[in-house]
N, C-alpha and C positions, 0 to 999 in steps of 0.2 A: 673355543666358545661356540655355542649352538647358534646357528643362523636363524633369524626370525622369518616368519612368513612374508613380512613386508620388506625384508632385506636390511632392516636397520639393526643397530646394536643397542640393546636396551640401556646398557650402562652409559652410553654416550648420547642417547637421545635427549634433546633439550625440551621436547614437547611432552615427555612421559608424565612428569609431575603435574604439568599444567592441566592435562585432561584426565588425570588420575587413571592412566592406562595400567591395566593389570597384566599386560603382556599377551602373548599368543594363547595362553590358557584362560584368559579373561574375556573382556567384552569387545575384542577386535573383530570387526566384520570380515576383514580379509582372512584372518585366522580361522574363523568359523566356516567360511566358504571352502577353504583348502581342506579342513578336517572332514567336512561333509562329503567332499569329493575324494578323500583319502589321498591327498597330494601333499608333498613337502613344501611346495611353493607354487606360485602362479606360472612359472616357466613350463612351457609345453602344453598348457591348457588350451583347448581349441576355442574357448570363449574369451581368451585374453584380450584380443584386439577390440572386442565390443563390450567388454565387462564394465558395467556401471560402477561397481564397487571400486575397481582398480582405478577408474578414471578420477575418482574422488581422492585418491591417495595423496596428490600434491596439496590438497586442502583438507586433509583428514582431521587436523586439529580443529579447524573451524566447523567442519562437518559434525564431529562428535559433540562439540560444545552445544551446537544448535539442536542436535538430536536430544540431548539431555533436557533442553528447554522446550521440547515439542509440546508437552501438555500446556505449558504457559501460553505459547503462541496460538495453539488450537483454541483455547478458551477465549482469549481476547479478540482474535480475528473472527470467530463465530459471532460474538457480540457485535462487532463492527458490521458484519454482513446483515444481521437482522435489524440493525438501526435504520436501514433503508425504508422500512415500512412507515414509521412515523414521519420520516423525512419527506416521503412522497405525499402523505396526507397534508403536511404543513405547506408544501409547495402548491398544492391544489387550493388550499384555503387562502393563500396569499396572492391568488390570481387577481388581475385588475378588475375582473367582473365582480368579485366579492367586495373589492375596495369601494366600488361605486354603489352597488345594490345592497350589500350586506356588510357594512363596516364592522359590525360586531364580530362576525366570522373572520373577517380579514385581520382584525386585531388579535383574536385568539390564535389564528394561524401563525402570526408573527411571534407570539409568545412560545408556541410549540416549536417553532423554528429555532428560537434562541436556546430552548432547552435541549433540542437535538444537537445543536452545535456544541453546547456545553458538555453533553454526554460523550459526543464524538471526541472532543478534546481530552476528556478524562480517560477514555480508552487508549488514545494515542499516548497519553502521559504514562499509563501503565506499561505500554509497549516500549516506551523510552528507557525503561529500566534495563532492557536488553539491547536496545539499539538507539544510540544517542541522536540520530537524525530525526527521529520522531519528535524529540523535544522541540526542535525548531518549528515543526508543523504545529505543535501545541501552542507555542508563543504567538504565532500568526493567527491561529483560530481564536485564541483568548482575546487578542486585540480586536478581532472581528466582532466578537460578542459585545464588547464595549461600544463599538461604533453602531451596532444594530440597536442597542439600548438607547443610545443618544438620539438616533433617528426617531425612535418611538416617542421620546420625551420632548421633542422640539417640533415647532411648526415653521421655523425660519428656513426658507428655501435654500439660502446660501449654505447654511450649516448642513442641511440634508444632502446637498450636492457634494460638498467637500467630503463629508463622512462616507457617503455612498461610494465615491471614487476610491477613497482610502480602503474601504472594506473590500472592494473588488481586487485592488492590487494585493492586499494582504492574503486574500483567498487564493489568488494566483500563486503567490510565493509559498503559501502553506501547502498547496497541492504539489508543488515541485518537491518539497522536502518529504512529503508523504510518499510520493512515487519512488523517490530515491531510497527511502528507508525500506519500503517493501522489496525493492530490488536487492538491496544489500543483505537483508536477512535470508534471502533465498540462495545466496551464493554458497555452493557446496551442498545444497539441498535439492534445488531444481534450477540449474543454470539457464535452462531454456525459458522458464517462466520469469526468471530474474531479468533477462534481456527483454522480454515482452513488456515489462513495466517501463523500461527505459524508452522503448519504442512508443508505448502508449502516451508517455509524456510529450513526445514530439507531435503526436496526433492532437493532443489536447491544445498545444500551442497553436497548431494549424487551424483548428476549428474556432478558437477564440479570435484569432487574427481575421478569419473569414467573417465573423459576425461584426467586428469593429469596422472592417473594410466596407461591408454592406451598408452599415449605418451611414457612413460618410458618403458612399456612392449614391445614396438616396437623394442627396442634394443635387445630383446631376440627372439621375433618372430614377424616379420613384419605383417604377415597375421592376427594373433590373436590380436596383438596390434591395428591394423587398425580397426578390428571389434569392439573392446572395445571402441575405440575413436568414431566410428560411432554411437554406442549405446548411448554413453554419449552425443554426439551432438544432437541426436534425443530427448534425455531426456531434454536437455537445451531448445530445441524448444517447447516441451510439457509444461515445466514449464513456459516459456514465454507466451504461449497462455493461460495457466491457470491463470497466473497473470493478464493478460488483462481482462479475464472474471471476475475475482474477483473485479477488479477496476470498471468495468461496473456495477456489482451487488451492489457495495458500493454506486455508484452514484444513482442507482435505489432505494436502501434502504433509503437513505437520502431524496430522492425526494418524497417518500411517506409521509414524515412529513412536506413538504413545504405547 
């Protein structure tokens, strides 16, 4: 029986049908590399120890499946990236300055913000067709939309406070599932960027805790508390920019396989 480039026996391979593998003469990246280098296998290749393709061999099934879905992920991740533009505009319009001096602009800003959140949730819903963790993020953002609408429709302070706290908690949980989903879809595609998403989530927790701590610390020292809050807010901005960069890099990474 002829040995394959990857060392597996086609007739006994349990992954062959799952990924529609055509064998060494088909769409195998390892096979293509060996044939291009006129080699019978990876053994003896001077690049073997640092070969990116060979490193993916243990997760080749997942790698090939995601490669086939590359156009899908490229499309929706690109939409997700460009959604930042209306999001920034809505955040500016909902600034406290507009709430006091231009309530009309503030109200429109809130409407735009709700629309942006809705579109963001819709994009994550599309991505959930290939990664289930996105669906949990969608549920959290969907409930966040409902709480935001409730805040706009009521002037009862207690309801605004409760729904506001609920929205913050749901947004926090939604971010967690989104970061984890981004990390998971990159496994076998870009493991380094996948791990960066996990690390970014830890930074996100850190800056949020810093802001909350600063708010409470202001009851002890207004100046020091304010400085801590400012540091936390800067951290939130940095994390947000980093998240945007990672989404862009994800879209680029999947586009390489289109």
